[in-house]
Backbone as numpy.savetxt, mean C-alpha at the origin, in Angstrom:
# Nx Ny Nz CAx CAy CAz Cx Cy Cz
-11.36 -10.93 -20.46 -10.71 -11.21 -19.18 -11.45 -10.43 -18.11
-11.68 -11.37 -17.12 -12.58 -11.05 -16.28 -12.29 -10.02 -15.07
-12.61 -9.15 -14.32 -12.19 -8.15 -13.27 -12.65 -9.13 -12.09
-11.85 -9.46 -11.20 -11.92 -9.63 -9.65 -11.97 -8.84 -8.53
-13.01 -8.51 -7.95 -12.75 -7.61 -6.69 -12.50 -7.94 -5.81
-11.16 -7.68 -5.08 -10.44 -8.47 -3.86 -11.07 -7.26 -2.70
-11.34 -8.03 -1.77 -11.94 -7.22 -0.78 -11.46 -8.01 0.74
-10.87 -7.54 2.23 -10.44 -8.27 3.22 -11.14 -6.98 4.60
-11.42 -7.91 5.37 -11.57 -7.30 6.55 -10.43 -6.93 7.52
-9.07 -7.37 6.79 -7.72 -7.19 7.25 -6.96 -6.25 7.11
-7.97 -4.88 6.01 -7.19 -3.70 5.62 -8.42 -3.14 6.01
-8.31 -1.58 5.82 -9.39 -0.60 6.16 -10.15 -0.90 4.65
-11.48 -0.57 5.25 -12.72 -0.66 4.10 -12.35 0.78 2.97
-12.89 0.66 1.58 -12.46 1.76 0.93 -13.36 2.94 1.64
-12.64 4.19 1.45 -13.18 5.50 2.17 -13.86 5.98 1.19
-14.41 5.44 -0.31 -15.20 6.35 -1.29 -15.62 4.91 -2.20
-16.17 5.31 -3.51 -16.64 4.40 -4.12 -15.54 3.68 -5.07
-14.87 2.73 -4.73 -13.67 2.21 -5.13 -13.56 0.36 -4.29
-12.75 0.17 -5.14 -12.45 -1.15 -4.47 -10.92 -1.14 -3.51
-10.78 -2.10 -2.38 -9.33 -2.23 -1.51 -8.48 -2.53 -3.01
-9.05 -3.51 -3.92 -7.95 -3.88 -5.08 -8.95 -4.65 -6.16
-8.49 -4.90 -7.15 -9.14 -5.31 -8.22 -7.77 -6.44 -8.58
-8.39 -7.50 -9.16 -7.10 -8.70 -9.86 -8.08 -8.78 -11.28
-6.93 -8.71 -12.29 -7.03 -8.70 -13.69 -5.92 -9.56 -13.99
-6.78 -10.96 -14.50 -5.60 -11.43 -15.31 -4.22 -12.07 -14.14
-3.10 -11.81 -14.68 -2.08 -11.88 -13.48 -1.91 -10.68 -12.79
-2.56 -9.71 -12.79 -2.37 -8.63 -12.24 -3.11 -8.46 -10.78
-2.63 -7.43 -9.98 -3.35 -7.06 -8.99 -3.27 -5.39 -8.55
-3.87 -4.58 -9.01 -4.42 -3.43 -8.98 -4.60 -3.05 -7.32
-3.85 -2.31 -6.46 -4.13 -2.05 -4.87 -4.54 -0.23 -5.05
-5.87 -0.65 -4.36 -6.08 1.35 -4.15 -4.96 1.54 -3.20
-4.89 3.24 -3.71 -4.08 4.09 -2.30 -4.17 3.34 -1.06
-3.31 3.32 0.00 -3.59 2.27 1.56 -2.72 3.66 2.25
-3.55 4.08 3.08 -3.27 5.15 4.09 -3.02 4.23 5.27
-2.74 5.12 6.62 -1.88 4.26 7.55 -3.47 4.20 8.65
-4.19 3.18 8.23 -5.69 2.87 9.06 -5.61 1.48 9.57
-6.06 1.46 11.07 -5.99 0.21 11.91 -7.26 -0.28 11.09
-7.07 -1.56 10.53 -8.58 -2.22 10.11 -9.33 -2.32 11.22
-9.18 -2.66 12.51 -10.19 -3.23 13.32 -10.41 -1.76 13.87
-10.22 -0.64 14.16 -10.76 0.15 14.52 -10.91 1.14 13.46
-10.64 1.51 12.76 -10.88 2.13 11.28 -10.01 3.63 11.78
-9.42 3.84 12.45 -9.03 5.13 12.77 -7.07 4.79 12.77
-6.67 6.32 12.48 -5.46 6.81 12.29 -4.27 5.89 12.84
-3.37 5.52 12.51 -2.33 5.12 13.10 -0.92 6.13 13.54
-0.60 5.53 14.23 0.75 6.71 14.76 0.53 8.24 14.49
1.51 9.11 15.00 1.49 10.74 14.54 2.93 10.65 13.28
3.70 9.62 13.45 5.17 9.86 12.86 5.54 8.82 11.35
6.22 9.55 10.63 6.16 8.49 9.51 6.48 7.42 9.24
7.04 7.14 10.49 7.40 5.40 10.21 6.46 4.55 10.63
5.73 5.01 11.97 5.04 4.10 12.10 3.15 4.25 11.01
3.43 5.42 10.52 2.13 5.27 9.17 2.76 4.46 7.92
3.78 4.42 7.75 4.28 3.61 6.90 4.06 1.91 6.87
4.64 2.17 8.37 4.39 0.30 8.63 3.05 0.20 8.53
1.90 1.11 9.43 0.87 0.58 8.79 0.05 0.37 7.03
0.48 1.23 6.80 -0.10 1.11 5.29 0.76 0.07 4.48
1.75 -0.29 4.93 2.38 -1.33 3.87 1.66 -2.54 5.10
1.53 -2.98 5.87 0.65 -3.82 6.74 -0.65 -4.26 6.00
-1.51 -2.80 5.62 -2.62 -3.18 5.12 -2.24 -3.51 3.47
-1.49 -3.36 2.80 -1.17 -3.65 1.42 -1.21 -5.34 1.40
0.07 -5.71 2.22 0.38 -7.21 2.67 -1.05 -7.82 3.06
-1.87 -7.67 3.90 -3.05 -8.22 4.06 -4.14 -8.24 2.45
-4.13 -7.40 1.80 -4.99 -6.81 0.52 -4.24 -8.36 -0.64
-3.04 -8.11 -0.40 -1.89 -8.97 -1.19 -2.35 -10.83 -0.90
-2.27 -10.73 0.17 -2.75 -11.66 0.49 -3.65 -13.05 0.38
-5.16 -12.01 0.66 -6.15 -12.54 0.16 -6.38 -12.55 -1.14
-5.54 -11.64 -2.20 -5.66 -12.24 -3.83 -4.85 -13.05 -3.89
-3.87 -13.71 -3.12 -3.47 -14.96 -3.92 -1.82 -14.20 -3.32
-0.81 -13.47 -3.59 0.15 -12.67 -3.91 0.67 -12.42 -2.36
1.70 -11.46 -2.83 2.74 -11.20 -1.62 3.41 -10.00 -1.78
4.18 -9.03 -1.43 4.93 -7.95 -1.40 5.92 -8.27 -2.32
6.21 -9.47 -2.25 7.60 -9.95 -3.32 7.24 -9.89 -4.48
5.51 -10.03 -4.86 5.18 -10.14 -6.15 4.93 -8.29 -6.94
4.93 -7.59 -5.95 5.05 -6.37 -6.28 5.72 -5.52 -7.26
5.09 -4.98 -8.15 6.47 -4.52 -9.91 6.21 -3.37 -9.35
5.42 -2.52 -8.82 5.48 -1.18 -9.12 4.76 -0.50 -7.87
5.42 0.55 -7.22 4.83 1.15 -6.11 4.93 2.71 -6.37
3.66 3.19 -6.33 3.89 5.07 -5.87 3.50 5.20 -4.69
4.23 6.25 -4.20 3.96 6.39 -3.10 3.84 8.10 -2.93
3.08 8.48 -2.08 2.71 9.56 -2.09 2.83 10.31 -0.72
3.98 11.47 -0.74 4.17 11.89 0.88 3.79 13.15 1.07
3.16 13.46 2.32 3.09 15.36 2.41 4.49 15.70 2.76
5.57 15.47 3.27 6.64 16.18 3.50 7.81 15.38 2.73
8.78 15.81 2.16 9.34 15.03 1.34 10.99 15.08 2.65
11.01 15.82 3.28 12.12 15.49 4.94 10.83 14.73 5.21
10.10 13.86 5.43 10.27 12.44 5.57 10.54 11.13 4.87
11.07 11.67 3.87 11.71 10.90 2.85 12.33 9.52 3.31
13.33 10.10 4.21 14.69 9.21 4.87 14.22 7.96 5.53
13.22 8.52 6.58 12.51 7.72 7.52 11.67 6.79 6.84
10.51 7.54 6.13 9.86 6.27 5.36 10.65 5.34 4.43
11.75 5.62 4.15 12.00 4.65 2.69 12.97 3.60 4.09
13.14 4.04 5.18 14.00 3.01 6.28 13.30 2.05 6.66
11.98 2.24 7.13 10.97 1.05 7.33 10.45 0.89 5.58
10.01 1.40 4.72 9.75 0.95 3.59 10.68 -0.26 3.24
11.98 -0.11 3.23 13.24 -1.57 2.88 13.01 -2.42 3.80
12.23 -2.23 4.72 12.08 -3.54 5.95 11.12 -4.74 5.29
10.28 -4.05 4.26 9.51 -4.93 3.93 9.27 -5.94 2.32
10.57 -5.49 2.17 11.00 -6.13 0.75 12.50 -6.56 0.85
12.55 -7.79 0.21 13.76 -8.69 0.51 14.84 -8.52 -0.61
15.04 -7.38 -0.82 16.08 -6.72 -2.20 15.85 -6.65 -3.51
14.94 -7.71 -3.86 14.22 -7.09 -5.48 13.19 -5.99 -5.44
13.78 -4.98 -5.47 13.11 -3.98 -4.88 12.07 -3.59 -6.20
10.63 -3.18 -6.10 9.78 -2.87 -7.22 10.17 -1.44 -7.40
9.79 -1.51 -8.77 9.97 0.20 -9.40 9.14 1.05 -8.62
9.61 2.36 -8.47 8.84 3.20 -7.70 9.24 4.36 -7.75
7.70 5.23 -7.64 7.59 6.56 -7.45 7.50 7.26 -6.55
7.83 8.07 -6.05 7.59 9.37 -4.62 7.23 10.60 -5.26
6.15 10.88 -4.72 6.29 12.29 -5.20 5.47 12.98 -4.06
5.86 14.63 -3.62 5.37 15.12 -2.94 3.75 15.73 -2.96
2.74 15.77 -1.80 1.64 16.13 -2.81 1.08 17.38 -1.14
-0.02 18.18 -1.27 -0.43 18.98 -0.33 -1.03 18.29 0.63
-1.63 17.65 0.45 -3.27 16.71 1.39 -3.31 15.29 0.85
-3.48 14.48 1.70 -4.14 13.26 1.49 -4.90 13.12 2.58
-5.88 12.13 2.19 -7.26 12.01 3.01 -6.73 11.79 4.71
-7.60 12.33 5.65 -7.50 12.08 6.91 -6.24 12.46 7.45
-5.68 13.65 6.37 -4.12 14.70 6.72 -3.36 13.67 7.30
-3.15 12.42 6.51 -1.90 11.35 6.68 -1.10 11.69 6.01
0.54 11.30 6.62 1.50 11.76 6.31 1.73 10.97 4.58
1.52 10.02 4.36 1.52 9.04 3.14 0.35 7.99 2.84
0.34 7.71 1.78 -0.54 7.35 1.05 0.46 6.05 -0.13
0.54 4.62 -0.35 1.41 3.93 -1.55 0.00 3.46 -2.04
0.23 3.47 -3.26 -0.55 2.26 -4.35 0.17 1.55 -5.12
0.16 0.51 -5.15 0.85 -0.76 -5.94 -0.05 -1.62 -6.62
0.87 -2.37 -7.76 0.72 -3.31 -8.75 1.65 -4.24 -8.32
0.66 -5.65 -8.32 1.53 -6.97 -7.90 1.03 -7.54 -9.39
1.87 -8.81 -9.64 2.15 -9.62 -10.96 2.32 -11.08 -10.28
1.28 -11.37 -10.41 1.27 -13.02 -10.06 2.35 -13.83 -10.19
3.14 -14.82 -9.43 3.80 -15.75 -10.28 5.19 -14.99 -10.51
5.60 -13.86 -10.18 6.84 -13.33 -10.69 7.66 -12.89 -8.90
7.50 -13.83 -8.01 8.13 -13.60 -6.64 9.82 -13.62 -6.86
10.23 -13.16 -6.51 12.03 -13.21 -6.61 12.50 -14.42 -5.84
């Protein structure tokens, strides 16, 4: 099985030696996305709501380039700096899915790149949309 590297200018460039996403067979593994505006390279917003939206928009852009969509996400791992932001993050997160929610894990971490409030990584499976 061949590994295909996925890249797009519609999502932030990788901050280190990794790919935005990798497609293997019918799976797409999206690297952790933080709330960076891809057009400016700058952090978006100070609040959890704005940051959640931007991180999910980055994931959406990557998946679209890979021939997928948010509906085909099967697993999300959320890293959140402060669990007190969980409810607000969840409110924005829920707006991005049509009801057949992916499996998810959410953990509080002490620090994230650029001192952002959250980071999401996802796995999508092609051909499994709701």
